[in-house]
TIKEVO-345994 format. One record per residue: x, y, z of N, C-alpha, C in turn. Coordinates in steps of 0.2 Angstrom, whole numbers, padded with zeros to 4 digits, always signed. Layout:
N
XYZXYZXYZ
...
END
This chain:
139
+0675+0440+0766+0672+0433+0767+0670+0430+0760
+0669+0435+0755+0667+0432+0749+0672+0429+0745
+0679+0431+0747+0684+0428+0743+0688+0422+0747
+0686+0421+0753+0689+0416+0757+0684+0412+0761
+0687+0407+0764+0683+0403+0768+0682+0405+0775
+0679+0401+0779+0678+0402+0786+0684+0401+0790
+0689+0397+0787+0695+0395+0791+0699+0401+0792
+0700+0404+0798+0704+0410+0799+0711+0409+0797
+0714+0403+0797+0721+0401+0796+0723+0402+0789
+0718+0401+0784+0720+0401+0777+0719+0408+0774
+0724+0411+0771+0724+0417+0768+0723+0417+0760
+0722+0411+0758+0722+0410+0751+0715+0411+0748
+0714+0414+0742+0707+0415+0740+0704+0409+0737
+0697+0408+0738+0694+0402+0735+0694+0402+0728
+0696+0396+0725+0698+0396+0718+0692+0392+0714
+0687+0390+0717+0682+0387+0713+0676+0391+0713
+0672+0390+0708+0665+0394+0707+0660+0390+0710
+0655+0393+0713+0649+0390+0716+0644+0390+0710
+0643+0384+0707+0638+0383+0701+0631+0381+0703
+0630+0380+0709+0624+0378+0712+0618+0382+0709
+0618+0389+0710+0613+0393+0708+0612+0393+0700
+0617+0392+0697+0617+0392+0689+0613+0385+0687
+0615+0380+0691+0612+0373+0689+0604+0374+0691
+0603+0377+0697+0596+0378+0699+0592+0382+0693
+0594+0387+0691+0591+0391+0686+0590+0387+0679
+0595+0383+0677+0595+0379+0671+0589+0374+0672
+0589+0371+0678+0584+0366+0679+0577+0369+0679
+0576+0375+0681+0569+0378+0681+0568+0380+0674
+0572+0382+0670+0571+0384+0663+0570+0377+0659
+0573+0372+0660+0572+0366+0657+0565+0363+0658
+0562+0364+0664+0556+0362+0666+0550+0366+0663
+0552+0372+0662+0547+0377+0659+0547+0375+0652
+0552+0374+0648+0552+0372+0641+0549+0366+0640
+0550+0361+0644+0547+0354+0644+0539+0355+0644
+0537+0359+0648+0530+0360+0649+0527+0364+0643
+0530+0369+0641+0527+0374+0636+0528+0371+0629
+0533+0367+0628+0534+0365+0621+0529+0361+0618
+0525+0356+0621+0520+0353+0618+0514+0357+0616
+0513+0363+0620+0508+0367+0619+0509+0371+0612
+0515+0372+0610+0517+0375+0604+0516+0371+0598
+0516+0365+0599+0515+0360+0593+0508+0359+0591
+0503+0360+0595+0496+0359+0593+0494+0365+0589
+0491+0363+0583+0489+0368+0579+0481+0368+0579
+0478+0374+0577+0471+0374+0577+0469+0371+0570
+0464+0366+0570+0462+0364+0563+0457+0368+0560
+0458+0370+0554+0453+0375+0551+0452+0371+0544
+0445+0371+0542+0443+0368+0536+0443+0374+0531
+0448+0375+0527+0449+0380+0522+0444+0380+0516
+0441+0385+0514+0437+0384+0508+0441+0383+0502
+0438+0380+0497+0442+0379+0490+0440+0385+0486
+0445+0388+0482+0443+0394+0478+0448+0393+0472
+0446+0396+0466+0450+0396+0460+0451+0404+0458
+0456+0405+0456+0457+0412+0454+0460+0413+0447
+0460+0418+0444+0463+0420+0437+0470+0419+0437
+0473+0416+0432+0481+0416+0432+0484+0423+0432
+0490+0424+0434+0493+0430+0434+0494+0432+0427
+0494+0439+0426+0495+0442+0419+0503+0441+0417
+0504+0440+0411+0511+0439+0409+0515+0445+0411
+0521+0444+0413+0526+0450+0414+0527+0453+0408
+0527+0460+0408+0528+0463+0402+0536+0463+0400
+0537+0464+0394+0544+0464+0391+0547+0471+0394
+0554+0470+0395+0557+0476+0397+0560+0479+0391
+0560+0486+0391+0563+0490+0385+0570+0493+0387
+0575+0491+0383+0582+0494+0385+0582+0500+0381
+0582+0506+0384+0582+0512+0381+0589+0515+0382
+0594+0516+0377+0600+0518+0378+0602+0525+0375
+0606+0529+0378+0608+0535+0375+0616+0535+0375
+0619+0537+0370+0627+0537+0370+0629+0544+0371
+0636+0545+0371+0639+0552+0372+0637+0557+0367
+0635+0555+0361+0633+0559+0355+0626+0561+0356
+0622+0558+0360+0615+0559+0360+0611+0555+0356
+0614+0550+0353+0610+0545+0349+0606+0540+0354
+0599+0539+0352+0595+0535+0356+0594+0528+0353
+0594+0523+0357+0594+0516+0355+0588+0513+0358
+0583+0510+0354+0578+0506+0357+0579+0499+0356
+0581+0495+0362+0583+0488+0362+0589+0487+0356
+0594+0491+0357+0600+0491+0353+0599+0493+0346
+0593+0496+0344+0592+0498+0337+0591+0506+0337
+0596+0509+0333+0596+0517+0333+0589+0519+0331
+0586+0524+0334+0580+0527+0332+0580+0534+0332
+0576+0537+0328+0576+0545+0327+0571+0547+0332
+0571+0554+0334+0566+0556+0339+0559+0555+0337
+0557+0555+0331+0550+0554+0329+0548+0546+0330
+0552+0542+0328+0551+0535+0329+0551+0533+0337
+0555+0537+0341+0555+0536+0348+0549+0538+0351
+0546+0543+0349+0540+0546+0352+0534+0541+0350
+0534+0538+0344+0529+0533+0342+0530+0527+0346
+0536+0524+0347+0536+0518+0351+0535+0519+0358
+0536+0525+0361+0534+0526+0368+0527+0527+0368
+0524+0530+0364+0516+0530+0364+0513+0523+0363
+0516+0519+0359+0513+0512+0358+0514+0508+0364
+0520+0509+0368+0522+0505+0374+0517+0508+0379
+0515+0514+0379+0511+0516+0385+0504+0514+0384
+0502+0511+0379+0495+0509+0378+0495+0501+0380
+0501+0498+0380+0501+0491+0382+0498+0490+0389
+0495+0484+0390+0493+0482+0397+0496+0475+0399
+0500+0474+0403+0504+0479+0407+0509+0483+0404
+0511+0489+0406+0516+0493+0403+0523+0490+0404
+0527+0490+0399+0534+0488+0400+0538+0493+0404
+0543+0490+0407+0547+0494+0411+0553+0496+0407
+0555+0503+0407+0560+0506+0403+0566+0505+0407
+0571+0502+0404+0578+0502+0408+0583+0507+0404
+0584+0512+0407+0588+0517+0404+0596+0516+0405
+0599+0515+0399+0606+0515+0399+0609+0521+0397
+0613+0525+0401+0616+0531+0398+0624+0531+0399
+0627+0533+0393+0634+0534+0393+0636+0539+0399
+0642+0538+0402+0645+0542+0407+0646+0549+0404
+0647+0550+0398+0649+0556+0395+0643+0560+0392
+0637+0557+0393+0631+0560+0390+0629+0567+0393
+0627+0572+0390+0625+0578+0392+0619+0577+0396
+0619+0581+0402+0613+0580+0406+0607+0583+0403
+0607+0588+0399+0601+0590+0395+0598+0585+0391
+0602+0581+0387+0599+0576+0383+0596+0570+0387
+0599+0569+0392+0596+0563+0397+0590+0566+0400
+0589+0572+0402+0583+0575+0405+0578+0575+0399
+0579+0577+0393+0574+0577+0388+0572+0570+0386
+0576+0565+0387+0574+0558+0386+0569+0556+0391
+0571+0557+0397+0567+0555+0403+0560+0559+0403
+0560+0565+0401+0554+0569+0400+0550+0566+0394
+0553+0564+0389+0549+0560+0384+0546+0554+0386
+0549+0550+0390+0546+0544+0393+0540+0545+0397
+0541+0550+0401+0536+0552+0406+0530+0555+0402
+0531+0559+0397+0526+0563+0394+0522+0557+0389
+0525+0552+0388+0521+0547+0384+0516+0543+0388
+0517+0543+0395+0513+0540+0399+0515+0534+0403
+0522+0532+0402+0525+0526+0405+0526+0528+0412
+0525+0523+0416+0525+0524+0423+0532+0521+0426
+0535+0516+0423+0540+0513+0426+0547+0514+0422
+0552+0517+0426+0558+0518+0422+0563+0517+0427
+0569+0514+0426+0574+0513+0430+0581+0514+0427
+0586+0516+0430+0593+0517+0428+0597+0511+0428
+0601+0509+0423+0605+0503+0423+0612+0506+0424
+0616+0503+0429+0623+0505+0430+0627+0499+0430
+0634+0501+0429+0639+0495+0430+0642+0496+0436
+0641+0492+0441+0644+0492+0448+0651+0490+0448
+0654+0487+0443+0661+0484+0443+0666+0489+0440
+0663+0494+0437+0668+0499+0433+0670+0504+0438
+0677+0505+0438+0680+0510+0443+0684+0515+0439
+0685+0521+0441+0689+0526+0437+0696+0526+0439
END
């Protein structure tokens, strides 16, 4: 019965879809949206207080700390000795806000030298350090 009509002489399946239930559901949804849409546009009026605040602190300078394959350390592209590095790290740790250390390491740098450099940054009291990589480079 679902695929045919009440006519017993016809053995052809019914080829049209009954869309009446679909139209009924869509009309009900349309009425619901028409009723609820105006309720969503009304906002509660609130008298907000006026206040002033201090301007945000200046963003600190980033420090580019690089180490090459030979173990030479560079502070913002300037070669530094271990003593100068410790002094600059200690001075940077006293700044407010502290600068962020961007660590650039050569792919052939020994892990021991890199670990010592990271330890020196942490021992100086600097809190923010990140590794800089080159995502476009493929082997």
